[in-house]
N, C-alpha and C positions, 0 to 999 in steps of 0.2 A: 553396335558401333555408332558412336555419336558423330564422328567426323571421318573423312576419307584419309587414312594414313598412307604414307609412301610405302611402308612395309609393315607386315603384321605376322603373327604366328597363329597356327591352329594347334590345339591340343585335344586329343581324344583319349580319355582315360577309361579303359575297359576293365574287366575283372582280371585279365591276364597281362594286357599290353598297354603301354602308354605310347601313343603315336603322335609325332610332332611334325609340323611342316612350316616352311618359311615361304610366304607369298609376298610379292612386291609388284609395284607398278613399273613396267618396262615398256618403253616405246608406245605409251598410251593405252596399255591394256594390262590386266592382272595376269601374272605368270607364277606358276609353281617353280620355285628355284631349288629347293632341297627338301628332303623328308627323311625321317629316321624313326625307329621304334626301339623300345627296350622293355624289359619286364616291369610291371607295376612295382613301385617301391623305389625305382631310380628317380632322383629328383628331376623335375621337368626342366629346371634351369640348366642342368648338365646337357640335355639334349638340345635345348635352344642355343646355348653357347656354341655347341659343336656345329650346328647348322650355319650360324653366322660366320664362324671361322672358315667353314668350307666354301661358302659363297664368296666371302671377301677375298679369299686366296685365288679363286678362279675368275671372278668378275667384280672387282671392288666398286666399279662405277654403278652397279645395279642397286646398291644399298646406301642409305644415309650413313651418318657417322656410326660405325659399328660399336663404338664405346657406349652409345646410348641404348643398346639393345634391351637392357632390363626394363626400360620404360615403353617399349613398343607394345601396341595393343595385342592382347591375347584373346582369341575366340575359342572358347572351351566347351566341350561336352563331356559328360560322364555317364557311363553305363552302370546303373545300380544293379546289385543282385536282386532278382525278382522278389517282391514282397510275398509273404506267406499268409494265406487266408484259409480258415476252416469254415465250411458251409454247414449250417444247421437248419433244420426244418422238420415239419411234421411227417414227411415221407420222402422216399427217394424221388418220386415223381415231382414233388414240389421243389426239390433242390436242383434238379437237372439243368434247367434253363439258367439259373444263377451260376452254377458251377461252370457251364460252358462260356458264359459271358466273361467271367474272371480268367478262365484258361486262355481264351482268345486274346486277352489283353496282356498276356505274359505273366500272370500271377502263378505262384506255386500253390496249387490247390490241394489242401490236405484231405484226408479221409473225411467224408461227410458224417455229420452227427444227426442221426434220425433214430426213432425208436426201433426201426428195422435193422440198424447197423451197430449201434453202440449202446451199452448200458450207461448208467450214471457215472460209475467209476471211470470207465474208459473215456467218456466224454470229458470229465473233469481233468483227467491227465492230459488229454489233447489240448484243452483250453489253457492249461497252466504252462504249456511249453514256452520257455523264454524266447524262442525264435519266432513265435507267432506274432504277426503284425496286425491282424484284424479278424474279428468274428463277423460273419455275414449270415443273417437269419432270413430264410425265405418265409414270408408271412403273407400269403395271398388272401384276398377277401373271399368270402362266401364258402368257406370250408364246411364240410358236413360235421356232424356231431363228433365222430371218432377223431377225425383229423383236427378239428378245432381243439379238442381236449389235448391232443398230442402237441399242438403248437403251444398251448399254454404251459405244458410241462417243459418244453424245450426253452421257452423264454425264461421260465423260472430257473432252470439249470444254468443258462448263459448268464443271467443276472447274478446268481449266487457266485459263480466263478469269476466273472468280470469284476465283481466287487472286491475280490482279493488282489486284483492287479490294477493299480491306478494308471498304468500306461497302456492299457489295452482298449482300443476303440471298438465300438459295436455298431454295425450297420443293419438295419431292419428293412428289407425290401418288400414293401407292401403295407397295407393298413390292417392286416389281420392282427388280432390281439392288442389293439390300441387301448391305451389307458391302463395297461398293467404297470404296477409299481415296482416290478422286479428288476428293471434295468436302471443303471446309473444314468440319470437324465443328462448330465453334463457331458457324457461321452458317447451318446447315442445319436445317430442320424437316421431318419426315416426317409425312404424314397417311395415313389409310386409302384415300382416293381423292378424286374431284372434289367429292363432297358436303360434305366438311369442310375443303376447301382454302382457301376464301375467308376464313373466320374466323381460321384460322391465319395467312394472309397479312396480314390486317389487323393482327394482333398484331406480326408481324415488322416491317412497314413503319411501324406506329404508333410504334415506338421512335425512328424517325428524324423523325417528323412530330408529335411531342408528343401522340400518341394520337388517337383519334376520339371522345373523351368529349363534345365539344361540336360534333360535325360537324353542319352545318346540314341536310344531306339526311336523315340518320338521325333528327334531332330533328323535322323536318317530318313524317316518317312516324309518329312517336310521337304528335304532336299530332293528326294526322288520326284515328288510332285512338282517342284519348281523346275527340275531338269526336264520333265515331260513337257511342260509349258514352253520352255526355252527351245527345245529341239522340235516341238510340234510332233511328238511321237508317243506311242504307247510304251511306257517304260516300266519294267518290273525290277524291283530291288530285293535282293536276298542277302541277309547278313546272318552268318552263323558265328555266335560268340560262345565263350566258355559257359555262360549262365543261361542263355536263351537264344532262340532263333527268331528272326523277323522276316516277314515277306509282305510286300506291298505292290499293288498294281495301280498305276496312275496314268491318266491321259492328259491331253492339253487342258481339259476342263477341271482337273483335280483328281483326288484319290478315289479310285473305284472300289478297292478292297484293301484291307489291312489286317494282318494277323501277327501276333507275337505269342510264342509258346515257350514256356520254361522247359518243357520236356523235349524241345527241339534244340537244346544246347548241344555243343560238341560232345561232351560227356556229362550228362546231368548228375547232380550230387547223389540222387537216389540210386544211380547205376553202380556206385562204388560198392554198395552192400547187396546189390541185386544181381545174382549170377545170370538170370534170364535176360535182364536188360543188357548186361555186358555181352552175352552171347549174340543178342540181336545186332549189336554194333559189330562184333567180331565176324559176323556173317559176311560182311563186305570186305574183310581183310584178305589180301592175296598172299600173306606171309606164311611161311612153312612152319612157324613156331607152333608148339602144342597149345591146347586150349588154355591151360593154366598160365603159360607165359604171356599169351595175348591178353588175358584178363588183367594180369599184373601191369602190363604196359599201358593198358587203357586206364587203369586206376592211376598210374603215374602221370598220364596225360591230363587227368583231372587235377591232381595235386600239384604237379610241377609242369605246366604246359610248355615252358621254354626248353625243357630237356628233350633229348632224343628227337631233334627236329630234322636231322639230315638222314640220307640213305633210306633204310627201311622205315625209320621213324616218320619220314615224310609220307611214305605210302600208307602207313597206319593212320596218320593224321587225316589223309584224304578219305580213307575208308570210314573213319568216324564222321567226317563231313558228309559223305554219301548217306550214312544212316540218319544223320540229322535232317538232311534234305528230304529223305523218305518220310520221316515223321512229320515234318512241316508240310509236305505235299498231301499226306493223308488227312491232316487237320484242315488244310485248305479246301479239300474236296469232300469233307465230311457232310453227308446229307443232313445231319442234325443242324448244321449251321445255316441251312437254306431257309429255316424258319426261326424267328426269334421274336422277342417281345420289344415293343417300342416303349417310350417313356411312360405311357399310360397303362402299360401291361397288355395292350392289344397285340394279338398274334398277327405277324405279317411276313411276307417273303423278303428274304435278304437279296441283295444284288447278286445276280448270277455270276459264276466263275467264267471268264472268257475261255472258250474252247480252243481258239487258235493262238498261235504264237504271238507274243508281243513284238514290237519292232526292235527293242533293245532290252537285254537282261544285264543288270549291274550286280555283281557279287562283291561282298565285302567280308572281311574276317581273316584272322591269321592262318586258318587252315587252308585258305586258297592262295596265300602268299608264298608258300614254300614249294609246292609241286610245279612242274613245268606246265606252261599254258595249254598244250594239247591234252594233258591229263585232266586239267580242270574243266576244259571244254567238254571232254567225254563224260565226266561225272554229271555235268549239267544236262547233257543230252540224255543220259541213261535215266535220270530221275525226273527232271522237270521237262518232260517231253510232250510237245504239242505240234500238230501239223502246221506247216508254213515255214517262213524264213525269219530268223532273228539274229541280230548281232549280239556278241558277248563282250563284256568289258569288266575290268577289275578296278575297284576303288583302292588302288595300290598304296596311296599315301594316307588313307583313312581320314580324308578331309570332308566327306559329305556330311557326317554327323555334326562336326563343329560348325560348318556353314549353315546347317539347319537351325542353329540357335540364333541366327541373325533375325531380329524381329521384323524388319521391313522386308516384305515380299519383293517389291521392286529392286531393292538393293541386292537381295539374295539372287534374283534372276540375272541381274547384270553381272554379278560376280561369276555365276556358273556359266554364263554365255562366254566370258573370257577364258575361263579355266577348264572347260569341258575337255578340250584336247589334251591338256596336261594331266588331269587327274584321273581320266578314264583310260586305263591301259587296255588296248584292243587285244582280246583273246582270239578273235576270229568271228566267223559267222557259221550258222547252222541252217540247213534246209532239211526238214522232216517231211518225207513224202512216201508214206506206206501205200501199198496196193499193187505193186509189181509182183506178179505170180512167179512161183518157182519154175525154173526152166526158161523163163522169158528174159529178154535183154532189152534194155532201153538205152538211151543216149544222154549223156551229160555234156553240155557244151558251155565252157566258161570263156567269156570274151572280156579282155581288159586291155586298154591302150591300143585298140585296133587289132590285137592278136587274139586268135581263138584256139582253144585246146578242146579236143573231143575225147571223151572217155566212155567206155561201156558202163551203163548203169546196172549195177548188180542187185538182185533182189535179196532182202534180208540181211543187209550189211551196212556198215558205216565206212564210207570212203572219204579219204582226205585229199584235198587238192591244195597245193602250195599257193597261197595268196598272201603276199607280204602286207604288213601294216601300212595303212595309208592308201592302199590301192583299192579302187572301186571297180566292180566288175558286174557283168550280167551273167547269171546262171540260168541256163535253159535246160529243162528236162523234157524229154520225149519218150513215150512209152506205148507199147501196144495195149496196155491195160489202163484202166482209170486209176490215176494216182489221187490220193486224198491230201490236198494241201489247203484245207479250209473249205474248198469245193472239190468236186470230182472232175478231173480233166486229164486228157492224155498228153497235153502240152502245157507247161507252166514256165513262166519267166519271172525271175526275181532279181532285184538289185541287191548285191551283197558287198560287204567291205572286208578287207583283209585283216589279218591279225597274227599274233605269234603262233597261234594254233592252226592257221590257215582256214580253209572252208571245209566243213564236215557235211556230208550228204548222207542222210539216214533213211534207208528204205525198209527198215524192219516194220513188221505189222504189229509188234507189241514191244514193250520195254524189255530190258534185260531180265531173263528168267534164269535164276540160279539153281544149280543142282542141289539136292537135299543132303547128300553125303558130304561131310566136311572136306575130305581129301579131294574129291572131284571138284567141289566148289572152289577151293583154293587154286587148284590147277587151272580151272576155267577162268577165274578172275585174273590170274597172273598172265595167261596167254592172251586174254582180251585186252588188258591194260598195258602190258609191258611195251609194245611198240610206241605208245603215246608218251612214255617216260623217256625214251631214248631218241626218238626222231619224229618228225611230222609225217613220215611215210610209214604206213602199216605194213 
């Protein structure tokens, strides 16, 4: 944005949804005036004109001349389908680090090509796939005789296949096999190792994809980092989209950890033809349909995500989101990610995953927009569960990604400081405090506006306290046993804020454990979740 407009639009184009918002300067600060969403394919101007008409009818003085809306500034982000990469190398061991680096950045990583996994014909077929965006070859230095010969064979195979496609770039991570004439020099990029391979790959593929300058996932990460600085809090952002899942942890000093996974999409493309993948998603479904019907509905969710969004369709959508969060959390805590290679190929420890709850969790994505707030809050508690207290919020207008494309960090922070209350829909707060033993009782005391409410603290349960949006309260827990809230204590005091889902207090010692038998599992999930779909009271 080169100048400060009186009103502007944000547009977030995802794989399934086009989200639009109208933001204007009102009484000296930026305010979100209207927002809407529609399936991708609907012209953006249709949404924008509707927003202008809506605001002009309700509050005409808030906008400049509405006839000039086509010329107002548009701040846009776009979520690209994950690029597809095939990893090649002399052995499985040599390709693992490279594959993990690409997977953590949200690439769709195809089956590796090594002498242990694929023959020449299978490799050639994989490399000739028209949907392939990049070939990455793990070529570390100092290989032994057998592996060195295997690397030369792989480079020759990649070179011969890449020569048949003039649009396929090749990235070689490492200096092994240097000087080989097999690869088309004009389309090859070499890096020091796995640590700097992904940025180079982004540049190579970006030439074919108009770059990543407005990529919605990167922009979402930047906005979460700016929000953490503005609020002076530890903020975690989670976005589940149709093609990938994103998770980022940021503090006032910047991003602490970032992860994008193609396999953490709501329903990944590979799930359509993979019955086991579909069954892993269906495992979270409380619906009584038979397995064949659930698989078909999940396939339809992938193909036509705007259909079947109400009633049981919303419950299935949130079940798919729970499975996505589960996959995203597993990758987030993957021990293999704790060590990785830096730009020079040296092995070093990654930043540790924080073990306690962040101050604020912001979720985004259409799967969270349809269910009631208590059900979304419960899903977050069941999957992304850590001891301590955290507030939950929804990026309901999908403006964080577009605002993340603003190049000036100070401008973005000023914008978020004004808009935070408008764009973050409060879902409620959560206190996770395991440690209360069966048969014992504690006390939960919630104090707000000078009034206190005392409730028995029940072991192994999730209790809901009505705490309306905008209300701040003190939540005090007292127990005869040591509760674990980041530290062990028999008394803990937290400052919490209200929301549409109220205050959830979780004293379970472990996350939700599902029965193995499908009938019992569905009955258990339905009993567990149904109160959160109908009322804030369990």
